[in-house]
N, C-alpha and C positions, 0 to 999 in steps of 0.2 A: 431588500426585504426589511420589514419592519423589525425592530430590535426588540425582543420581550420583556417584558415588563419585570424589574428588579434592581433599578437604580443604576449604578455603574455598571460599564461592560467586563465584568470579571470574565478571566480567560477559561475558567470551567462552565460560564454560564454561555458562553457564545460556540462552545466546541459542538453540540448538536445542531446548531445554527449552521456551520461552517461544512458539517457533515452532509445535511441537506444540499447544501449548494453544489457539492459534488457530485451526489447523487442526480440533480438535478441535470446537471451539465451530460453526464453518462447516459441519461434516460433511465436512469435504473428503478424509477418510483412508479407505483402502479395506479393506474386509474380506475374510476367505477364507472359501468357503463359500456356500449358498443366499442369495439375498435374504431380508429379512424385514422385516416391516411396521415403520410408523412406532409402534405402541403396543409393541412389542417392543423397541424400539431404547434404553430406559432401562436395560435389562437388560444391556446391552452393556458389556465393559470393555477400554478402551483400553490396549493392550499395547506398550511400546515396546521395538525389538530393538536389540541391541549397546549397550545404554546404556553399558558400560564403557569402550567405544572411545575416549570423549571423558574419560576419566581423565588427570590428569597423567602417571601412569607410562605408561599409551599413547602418549600424545604423544610422549614423550622417546624410546619406542622407536621409533616411526616417526621420528622427528629424525634420531638417532643410527645405527639399525640398518637398518631395513625399507626406507626412502626412498633409494634409489641415488642422489639428486643430494646430500642434505644429507651423507649417510655420505659420499660422497667429498671432499666438502670439507673435512670434519672431518678424516678420514684424511690428507688433504693437508697442514692445519695440525699434525698430530702429527709426520709426516714432518719437515715444516719445523723444528720444536723438538728433534727426534733428532739432526738433521744439525746445528742450531747448537750443540748441546752436543758434539759430535764436533769440531766448530771450534775451542771453546772449550779443548779437552781439548788440541790441537795448539797453542794459541797459549800455555796454561802450561808446557808441555813444552818449547817452544822458550825462554822467556823464563828457565827453571829449568837456567841454566847452570853454577852452583854448587854441586856436591853436598854440599861441606862446610857449608852455611848450612843444612842443611835441618832441620827442628825446629818446635816451634810458636813464638808469636809472643813476642818479648822473651827471646830465648835470649842469653846473656852469651858474650863471645869464649872466656873460660875456663869450660869447659863441665864441669869437674872435679867442682865444688860444685854445680852448675846442678840443675834439677827433673828430673824423671823424661823426660818430653818434650823435653829438650835432650839428649841423646846423644853420647857423643865420636866423633866419625868416624873421629879417626885410629886408635882402637881396634881398629873392627871398621868396616870400610867398608859393610858390609850393610845399617846402620840408614839410610844413603842409599834404599833401596828400601821402605823404611815410611814415611819423611816426606819431605816435597817442599815446594817454595817455592810458595805459592798466593797470589796477592794477593787483597785485600780485596772488589774488584770483579768479580774471576771467581768467588771464592766465593760471593756473591750470588746472582751469574745463575744458576749452576749448579744451587743449592741450589732458586731458584724454581723452574727448569725440571723438576728433579725431583721435586719435591713436585707439581708440578701434574699431571704425568706419573703418578705413583701414585695420585694422588687419581681420575684419571680412568679406570684399570684396575679400581680397586674400584668405581666408579661403572657402569662396562659390565657388571662382573660382576653387581650388584645388578640392572640390566635385563633380563639374560638369565637370571636366578634365578627358575624357578617352581616351586619346592619339590624335596624330594627332599636328599641328603646334599650338605653343604658343600663337603667335599672333590673332588666331581667338578668344581667350579667353579674350581679352583685350575688354573692354566695357566703353562706354561713362561715366558710374558712376565709375570706377575705375581712370579714367584719373581725373576728377574732385575733388574724394578723395584724390588722388596723390597732385593735386595742390593746395589743402587746407589744408593737411597734414604736408606736406615737409617743411614749414616755419614753423610750431611750433615744430617740431621735432628737427629741427635744434638749434632753440632756448633752447632745453634742454643743450646743450653741449655750445652754445655761448650766453652767458647773454646779449650781447648788442643788440641782434635781437628780444627780446622780445616785444618791442613796435612797429616792422614792422607790417605795416598796411595789413592786411589778411580779404578778401571778404567773410567772413564765412556767410554773407546772402544769397549766391548760396546754401547752404543746402536746402533750401526750396523747389527747384526744384529734388533735392535727395528724401526729404521726400515723394513728390507728386509721384515721380516714384516708392517708396515702398508702398505708398498707392494704387496706381494702382493692385499693384499684390497681396496686403492683401484682396482687394473687390473681386478680382478673386477667392481667396481661400475661401473667406465667400459665396460667390454664388454657388462655387460648392461644399461648404460643405451642403449646406442649398438646392440644387439640385431643383432650380427653376431657372427659367429664369427672369433677371431683367436687361437687357442691357440698358435701357432707363436711368434708375436709376443711373447704374454705369457710363454712359457718362454723366449724369448732374452733377455727382460728378467730374466727369476730369475734365469738362468744367470749374467748381467752382473753381478746384485745381488750373487749368492754369490759371484763372485771377487775383485770389489772390496771384500766384506766381509774375505774371509780375507786379502785382502793388506793393508787398514789395521790389523787386528788383529793380525797380524804384526810391521808397522812399528811400532806404539805399543808393541807388548810386548817386540820387541828393542830400541827405542830405551831404554825403563825399565831393563832388566834389565843393559843395558850401564853404568849411571851408578854402579856399582859398582867397575867396573875403568877401564874408557872412557867418555869423554863424545861418544857418537854423536849426529849430527843425524838431521834426520827424511830427506834427500836419502841420507844413507848408509845409515841403515837401509832404505830403498826400494831402494837399487841391491842392498843384499845378500840382499834377500828375493825379488825379481824376478831375479838372478841364480842363487840356490839353488832357485827353483821351477823354472826353465827348465832344470834340470840340466846347467847349463854349468859354472859352480862354477870361476871363474877363481882364488879364492884369496888376493884381494888385501885382503879382511875376512873375518875369523873370529870369532865368539864368543871371549871370552879368559875367561869364567868359567864355573863349572857352571850357575848359575841361569838363563843366557843360552842356554848349552848345552840344558838341559833343556827350557825353552820353545820351542827352535827345533824337537826331537826332536817334541813333541807337536804342534806347528802342522804338522810333515809329516804326520804320521798322519793328522790330521784332514782335511787338505786330499786325501790319498789316498782316504779315506773317503767327503768329500762331494761332491767334483768329480767322480768317476766316474759318482756317481747321479744328477746334474744333466746331465751331457753324453749318458748313456745316454737320459734322458727327453727331451732336445732332438733327439737323433737319432733316436726314436721319432717326434714330432712332424713333424719335418722330414721324414721318409720317408713317414708319412700325410699330409702337405700336398702334397707333390709327388704321390703318388697321385690325390689328389681336386682337386689343380690351386689350391688356395688359395684367395683371393679377390681378384677384379679391384678393386685400388683406383685412387686418383690417382695413385700413382707410376707405374702401367703404362698408365693412359689417358692422364696429362698433360693438354694441351688439346685432343686428337684427340676427335674422336666414335667410337662405337663402336657396334654391332647384336650381338645375341645371335641363336645358332641351337642349337635344343634339340630333342632327338627321343629316342626308345627306344633307337636303336643309329645312331651315326654311323659308317658305314664308310668306310676311306680313300678308295675311289674316289667315293663320294657328297661328302665333304670336298673332295677334289682338283676334282672339278668344281664346286661351290660357289665356291671360293675363285677358279679361273680364272676363273669369269664374273665374280664381283664385282670383282675387281679388275682387269679388263680395263677399266672405267670408269674415265676419267681423275679424275672428281671423286669419285672414292672410294678414292684410293691413301692418303690419310692416314686412313681409318678403320679402328678395330681390330675386329677379329672375336672374340666368346667364345665357347667351344663348351661348352653345356651337357648333359650325358649322364650318366644313372645308373649308367652300366655302368663299368669301369674303361679307363681308356686301353691301348690295346693297342701292341706296339712297331711296328709299321707306320704307326698314327695318330702316335707320338711321334715317329719318324723325320720324317714327312710336316710336322708342324708346326715342326719344327726345320729346314726347309731356310732358307739366310739370307734367301731373299725375303718369307719369312712368318715369322721368326722373332720380330721384334719387332711383329709385326701380329696373331697370333693367338694366343689363350689356352685352356687348357682347364681347364674346372672338372667335377670330379664332383658330381653335386647332381640334384636332381628340382624340376621347376617347381611341382609342388604343394607346396614347402616354402618358407616366405615366407624363411626364413635363406637359402636358396641363391639364391634369387631376390634378396635383398638383396648376396649376395655377387657376383652379377652384373651387380650396378646395373641392373636392366632400367627402374627407375623412369626414370633420365636417359640412356636409350639411344635412339639414333635409330630402331630398329625391332626387331621379333623375328620370326626365319623358324623357325615350327614344322614340321619335316618328318617325314613317315611313313616308316617301314621297308618299302618298297614290296617288298622280298624276304620280307615273313614270310607265312609258311603261313597265317596267320589276319587276313584282311584286316579283317574285321569289327572284331577285338581292336586292331588297329593303331588303326582310325579312333578305337575308343572312348578310346585313350591320348592320341591329337591332340586329340579336343574337351576333355577333362579339363584337358589342359595350356593350350588357347585360355582355357577358363573361367577356370583360376585367374589366369593372366597379366594375362586382361581385368579381374578384381577386383582383382587388387594394383595395377596400373600400366595406369588405363583411357585414359590420353592417349596410349600408346605406339601406334604403327601394328604391326599383325598381319598377317604374311605366311602363309596356312596352306595346306598341301599336304594333301588328302584323296584315300583311294583310291577309295573308293564313292559312286556319286553320290547315292544316297538318305541320305547323312550328310552331306551338305553344307548343310543347312538349320540343322544345328544350331549352324553358326561364322557366320551368315551376316553377324553385326554386325563381323566384320574386315574391314580395309581392301581385302585382294585374297584370295581363296580360288579356287587351282586343282586342281580334280579330275581326276584322273589317267586315270580310263576315261570322262569325259566326253569330256574332250581327245582320248584315241586313239582313242577311237569315232567321232569326230566329223573327224578326219583322216584315218581312213581311208575315212570315205565319201565327203571330200571328194576324196581320191586314185583313186578308183573312176569319179567324173566328170571329173576334169581329173587325169590321171597325172604324176607327180612333183611334186603338191604338197607332199607330206609331205616331201621331199627339200628343196624351197627353202623351207618352214618351220624345218626343222632345223637348217639351213645358217645361216639368219636370226639364229634364237636363238642357238646355239653361236659363240663370238667365234675364228673361225679366221683363217688368213693365207693369201696363195696358196701353191698346191701346185704343183711342177712334175709335169704329168699324162705319161701315155704317149702319145707322138706316134704309136704305131701304132692306138690305140685314140681315135676322135675323142672319144666322150663322157668317157674321162678327162681330156684335153687341156682339152675347155670347162669340168670340173667343178674340175679345178685351178686353172683361172684366176679363176673365179669363186666359189671356196669363201671368198675374204676379204670378200666384199661384205657389210655391215652397213646397219642402218637410222640414219640421224642426223636431227636438225631443226634447223633455223634460222631466224629472221624474214625473213621476205621483204624487208624492207627493209634488212636488214643483210648480204643475200647478193649476191655478184655473180653466181650462175648464175641466181636466179629474178628478182633486182629489174628487169630489163628486161620482164617480164610482169605487171608490174601494171597492174590494170584490164583483163587478159586473161582468157580464160576458162582453167578447168582443163586441159580436153583441149588446146589451144594451148600450153599452158607445159608439160606432160607431154611433149609430142611433140618439142618445139623443145629442150627442156633433154637429153633423151636423144640427140637427132641432133646436138646441139653438143658437150655434156661427156661422153655417156656415162653419165649420172645417171639414174636411174629415179624420178620424183615418183608416189608412191602415196598420198598423202593430206595432208589440210590441215586445220588448226585455225583458229577465228576467236578473235580477241585476247580479246574478253570471254566465252568458252565453255570449258568444259573436255573437250567432246567431240573427237573426230576422226573427221572424214569421209573415208573410203576410197574414193577414184574418185568425186566426186562430178557426174563428167560435165562437158560444156560449157556445161550452164547455170549455172555457179558461175563465179563473177567473182573472180579473185584479188584480194586486199586489202593495202596495205602493212604492216599490223600483223599479218597472217596468220602462222603457223608452217607451216614446211612440213615434211615428213618424204618423205625419196629414200633410196633405195637405191645405194649408191657403196662405192667400193673405201676410202675413205677421207674423212674430213668435210672441208669445204670449207676450214676453217680451216687443216688439214692440206695444202694442197693448192695448189700454185703452177700458174698459167696460163700458156700461151705462144700467141702467134700462129703457126701455121703456114701457111707459103705454099708450095703444090705448084706444081711445073714445068708448062709448057705441055702436054708430051708426057703428064702426067697428066691435065690438064684436057680435053684433046680427045682423049684416049684413052678418054674414059668410054663406058660402054656404054649408059647410061642416055640420052645426049645430052641433059641440061638442065644447061646450064653454068654457072646461077646457083646450082645446089644444090652445084656444084662447087667453086666460085670462093673460098669463103672458109668453111675447115675452120677448126675449133679443135681442136689436141691439148692434153690434159691431163698434166702430169707430177706424179706424186704424191711429195711429199717431206714429209720430217718438220719442220715450221717451228719447234719447239722445240730443234732443232740447230742450222740454219743460218738459221733466222730469215727464211725466205722468205716473202714476200707476193705476194697476187695481184693481177697488173698489170690495167691496163685492156685489153679486149678490144673487136673490131668485131661488132656485133651485125647480121645479117642482117635486112632487110626482112620485114615479115609478108605481102606480097602472096601467096606460095605457100601458105601456111596459109588466109588468107583466102579464098583461092578456091574452096576446098570448104565453106565456111560454118560459124560459130562452132567456128571453130580446128580443125575434123575435117578429116582427109586420109584421101583413098582407097588401097586395098592399093597401087593400082599407082602411085602416087607417093610413097610412103614408102621413104625410101632404106634400103637393105640395110647398116646398119654394125654392128659387133660388137666389144666390146673385145680386143684382142690383147696380151699382154705381151711387152715387149721387153727385152732384157738390158741392164745399165747401173744407173744411180741411182734411175732411175725407171720407172714404170708408163707409156706411151705408148696410147693408144686411136687405131686406126687402121681405116679399111673394109675389110671382108671381106664375102664373101657368105655368109648365113647358111645352115645346112643344111636340109634339105628339112623341112617341118613334121611330115611323116607319117612319118619316120625316127626322131623323138624321141619317146621315152616308150612308152608299151604297144606290144605286137605287135599287138593288135586295136584297130585305129582305126575310128571310127564319124563320124556326122554327128549332133550333136544339134540338131535343128530348134527356131527361135525360137518367140515368142509369134505371129510374124505368120505362120510357117508353119503354125502350128497354126489359125490362122485361115482362112488359104489352104484347108488340109486339110478343113476344114467347110465353105467355099464349094463345094468339090469335090464332098463327100458331098452335100451340096445338090442339085447340078446332075448326080451322078450319076456323077461320075468316081471316087469311093471310096465303099464300102459303108457304109450308116450304121452298121450294126455293129459294124463294124470301129473305131468311134470311142468311146473310154473315155467314160463316162457316170460322170466324178468329182464331187465336190464339195470345195470349197476351204473348209476349215474347222480351227480349231485342235483337236488328237484333243481327245477328251472326256475320258479316262482315261489317268492316267500311273502308272508303275509305281511312283514316288518323290515325295515332296515336293520342290518346289523345280527343277522342270523347268524349262527354256527354252522358254517360248511362240513356237510357231511355225506359221503356217499350211501346212497340206499336202494334198496330194490325198486325199481319203479316198472311201470307198464310202458310196453311198447308205445302206445297211445294213450292218451288223457282220455278219460272217459267223460262224455257228455255232463254238464253238471245237473240234470236230470236224472242221471241214473245213478246220483250219490244218495238220495233220498229211499230210505229202506221201505217204506210203507207205502209209498205213491207208486202207479205205474205209468209209463210215458211210452213213445212210440220204439225206441229201444228194447224196453222189456215189458211187453204188454201182459205177461203173467206176473203172479205175486212171486216176490223171490222166498225162498224157503231159509228159515235159521239155520245157519252154518255150526257145526258143533266147535267147542273150546274157543266161543269170541271172548274178546274184551271189551267190556261196557264203560265206556267212561261216562258219568253222569256230573253235567257241568250247569248250573243256573243260566249263564249268559255263553255268548261264544265270543273267545278271547283269542287275541294272537298268541299269547302263551300256552294254547293247547297243541300248537303246531311243534311245541318241543316235547309233548307227550307222545307225538307220532313217530319223531326220528328215530328214537333209540328202537322202537317195535318194528321199525323197516331197516335197519342200519344193514349195510352190506355186511357185517362181520358176521350177522346171523345167518343161517343156513336156510335155504329158501323153504325147506319144508317143513320148518318150524314156525315160520310166519303165521300168526292167529288173525282171524276179521277181527275188527276194530269198531266198535260201534259206538257214535258220539251221541249220548242221549241230553240234548240239549233244550233249554227251556226259551227260545228264539229261534227263528229260522237264520242261519247265518249268512253273512252276507256273501254277494256274488265275489268279492275278492278274495274272502278265506277259501270259498269252495272252487276257484281257480288255482289257488297254491295247494290243496289237498286232492285235486283229482286225478293227481299223476301217481298216487298211492295204490297198490295193491289192496282189493279186500278191506276197504275203508268206506262206511255208512254213517249217515247220520239218521237221527229220528227226533221230532219236536215233543218233547214231554218234561215230564218231572219226575224224579226220584222217589218222590212220595206216593206215586200213583201206580198201584199195581198192574192197572191194566196198559200203562206205559212200559213199565218193566216187563210184562208178558210180550209186548208189541216188540221190544229190541232183543228177546229172546234169551232171557235172564234163566231160563230152565235149562238152556243147551251150552250157555257161557263158560268159562272157566275162570273169571277173575271180573269184579266190577269194583271200579274205582268211583269214589263220590268224592268233589272237589267241592269247596265253599269258598262264595266270593262276599265281598262287602254288599252286595246289594242284596244279598238272600237274607232272610230273616228280617226281625224288625229293627229298624234302626232305634227305636226309643229303647228297647231291652239292652242294644249294645254299650249304650250311652251311658245306662244306668248301673248297668254289671256287665263287665268285657268279659266275664268267665262264661257267660251264656251267649256268646259269639256263635258256638258251634251246636248249640243245643237242636236247631232244624236238622243238622247233617246227622247228630248222634240218633235223632227220634226216627230219620228217616232211613238209616244204614238198620236199626234195630227191627222196622219195619219188614226189611227184606228176610231175615231170620224167622 
């Protein structure tokens, strides 16, 4: 085998050759093309690709040029040598304080008959500009450094040479190095030239050029964009080089008339370049004056170009947001919020809810968006409350450089938001899915919180820690609101961080909503709680009832110490444990509340209409206060006996025994909860109230049907199963009331006649009408809660889908198994279509809005007008 190029056969150069020979003997090499038989293997020829990569020249190129680590270290060493040469020049200039002794070695005192290198300074003082006093040790150090740097330039030029004209490889640095090294090299053989003046202070410009290359290698090694910092360092280097060159030049040219020191020369240069001009120091001779004029001209040419580039990079960095580095982050945590379009209202809502949590106040928020930051969003993030906590970076989640700028790999979490106002929901979800995949591949250990618009796209991001589907949540809440009016208001109020508001006293529900708007969900361990600790080893129902009666807090769920699942209202069979975590609704957390025992007067005790003295004898009033400011702590309270609750069994109480208490806000420093009569249950919620029978009522109906009290034909014959067909992947599995046999697709249209129903259908009483401009898979989540197996069969109501387009066959196949479900093609803004849907006999009308409804131009110009069509259409109904 032919030996690779590279001169002598070194051991490390032939290592790969020996390995290839071993591999060839063992038949471990791979070949391209079809497989061949063993008899044809003897005709094979082994080819070693890229053999020249191991040559000496290629290794040196990788060491000094292509490898960022080694080249950066080499450049750092060269910068050190150049700066050392500048320091040696300053030391020589400060030591040469006698211009009259300038000349070569061994010059006599009487220079009239001396040799040519010992001129008479008295005849002409300008000889002191050509000759200096250089000690031998300084000459040796300067000569060694100059020769080494000159050979390094020639060596690098040889490595970079790949053929062609040699003149193309001559650089400015090579010319300067030759100019500075040649006198010192000649002085090695000609001793009289050792004191010849050499402007070695020009090495500062070479050091600046090498430092720029070193910064490029550093940034390439770190794989991050820092063009602004690099430009700032370049401007600083240029300004320092100009000042240093002018100081050394002025000091040398003033040797002929005055002896200026380094500090005086620096003072003159700074005053001159700053255009102050005190006039206390001026050049006294034409060589110095000419040098100063030339320096000013060069500064006026070089500095404006550098500052212009710096200003451009600063404007570009301000536009793109720069990078989120350690200086901004400090020791705090940070999260990243990214999306196609971050609207100011969306960012405002996110920041309010995010920083409403006390444990997130020190967390930094980084906004990553591919669009330029607009003026409204810039003003929003410059609010003093968020100026030091929010940063904006222009970039894409699909670019690793932008992800590195946002420091996603060390973030606490990434929120990927969709543009819910986009006219193309499918396109917005595709962008969200791609961002989620890119971030998951870049930083798989970082938690992801993803917002998806359409339910059918949820399975693409199922690997994320938390996925919120807007259509799925919206339709499920609206369906629950049809069963329990007001549930959407309750959920949205709990999700949004609000404060108590002063409602109108003339409108009762305004007052109730204003006082209860500040309720939030909090959690606390039962063993550490003043409110729930007395209920250890008691049932959940008993703890929930007595906690609300005594303190006005609502216990809604509990979580075991060794479990991650939250049990919502587990009932009287659940026994509270000491290490359980309690979830409750209250105006403030227990840690920020102070408890005071209230002793009521005798008149209030005996004046109670309930007649139960024991229930009214020991009431507890709660005063909400900020323990962070006044340091208030919870005081001990007296707890009631459990005899009243235990009398009903398992911690349950009857409706007649439950006290009518409700929180009422009082003026002052705190919020007091007092007893008041609750409003009538039938006066709150929907205008149409109905009774929903329980499972026992259904069993009674069946028994009545068997006895003849109810005709058997009126008992629905439904089956409880999981729907066999889903319009999308990743649906929520729920057992529902289904038809024994699915209806034909033609029977789902409420207005058309088919062979199965030749007569027009009559509009049924109490129907639920859902008006949607388009047929989306998310509507399936509106149907599931209304046909859940938890609901009694007799409570099911007809569902009419008023859609603006004919549903697809796949959607109809998914819903044909549900009972009393129909659709009609129409619009909510048309009264005729509403009458066709049976609005006069309906119980509830639900109107939804999609991005396709309304004018896109209006939504783009003013996002607050996005619901204009929906509002006007609903108002038309009334």
